[in-house]
N, C-alpha and C positions, 0 to 999 in steps of 0.2 A: 728624128734628125732635125737639126736646126735649119730654119728657113732664112734666118737673117744674121747679120753681124754688125754690132755697134762699132762705130769708128770715132774715137775721141781725137782731139788734137794730139799730135805726137809730142812726146817728151823732148825730142830734138828741136821741134818748132818752138816750144815754150822756152827751152834753154837759150835758143838764139835770140828770142825777144827779150829775155832778161838780160842777156849780155849786151845787146845793142841799145836797149832802152828806147827803141824807135820801132813802131809797127810797120807793116808793109805799105802803108800809105804816107809814111814820113811824119806821122804824129808822134810826139813824145809820149811814152807810156807813163801812166799815172799810177803810183802806189797809193793805197788807202787801206784803212782798217775797214773791213767789210761791214756795211750797215744791214746787209741782207744775206740771204742764204746762197745766192749765186746761181748755179754751181760752178766749180772749176771745170773748164772745158777740156782739161787733160785727164784728171782723176774721175770726173763726173761725180764728185762728192760735194754736198753742200758745204758752204762756209759756216763757221760759227760767228754769228753777228757780234761785233764789239771786241772780237779776239783775233780772228785770222786776218792776215794781210793779203790783199789781192792786187793784181795789176789790171788796169782798164786799158783796153787797146781796141783799135778798129781792125776788123778781120772780114775777109770774104771767103766763104767755104767753097767757092767754085774754081774750076780749073780753066773754064773758057770765059772770054769777055763777051757778054751780050746783055740784053735788057734785064735778064733775070739775075745778074751778078750782084747780089744784095750785100754790099758791105755794111757792117754795123758794129756796134759796141759788144764786146765780150769780156769775160773775166777769167783770168788764170791765177793760180796761187802764186804769191810772191816767192815762196819756198819751192824748191825742186820737189816734185811729186811724181809718183808712178802713174803710168797710163792705166786707164780702166781696163781690167783684164777679163771680166766675166761677159765676154762680148756676145754670147748667144742669149743673153737675157738683159732686159732693160734694167738700169740701176734701181735697186730696191729703195735706196735712200731718197731718190727723187719720187718714186711711186708713193712712198709713205707721206711725203710732204704735199699733199693734195691742195691744201689751202694756199701754198706758196708757188706751186708749180702747175699752173694751168698750161697745158701743152697743145700744140698744133703740129700735125704731120703734113708735110708738103712733098709730093712725089714729082720726080723729074725723069725725063727721058735721057737716053745716052747722050743726046745732043744738047742737054741742059735746058730743055723746055719744060715749063711747069705743066703738069698734067692733072694734078689733084691737090686739093687742100681741104683739110677737115680738122675739127677739134677732136681731141682725145676725150671721149665721153666718160671714161673712168680710168684713172691711172692704174688701178689694180689689174685691168685687163689689156693694158697697152701692148703686151707681147702678142696677144691673140689678134688685136686690131692691126698690128704690123703684118702678121702672117696673112690675115684676110686681105689686106690691101695688095700685097704682092701676089696672092692667088687670083684676086678679082681683076687686077690690072697688070697683065704681063708686060706691057709697054713701059711700066715704071722700072727704071734702072736702079734708083736709089731714092731714099727719103731724107729729108732734113727734119729734125725736131727743133721747134722753136717755142719760145715762151709766148703764150697767147697774149699776155698782158704787155710785155715789153717788146715783143716781136723779135727779140735777139736770138741768134743761132745757139743751139746747145750741142748737138752732135749730128753725125751722119749715120745712116743705117743702109747697109748694102745687102743685096740678096746673098745668101750663103752659097 
C-alpha cells in the first residue's frame, strides 16, 4: 500500500498562468527556451535544453501566510501538458538525472511549521526515504521537494 502521494502543480493552475501572463505576485511571466532540465512543475518531466519552451514565474506552494511561506522561481511548460499521474512513485526521469537534480526534502506540520529538512542521499531510493520520514515523524503532514542547488520548489508530497 502506498504511503505517499506526489502532488504536482495542477493543469488548471498552469492554464490560468498561461492565460493571464501574470503570476500570483503580479510579476510578468517570462517565456524562454529552456537552458536546463527544469523540471516542469506540472508534468514533473525534465525539459529538453535548447528545445523546450518554458515559463518562469514566482510561486508559493503554501496555503497559509507565515514566515515559512517561501515564494520563489519555478518553471512550467509553455505548452499545455498533463499533470504527473504516477503519484505513488517519485518521477523516474528526475531520479535518473542525479547530476542535475540534487534534492532536498522539507517536512511541514499541518500548521505549516517546518519540522524537518534533509538532503536526499540517493535519488534511486527517494521513495523509501519519503516513506521512512513519514514513519519516523508522524507530525509531518506533508513534504516539499526542492532543488538543493537552486532552492526552488519542485513538488509537494502528501501522506496517502
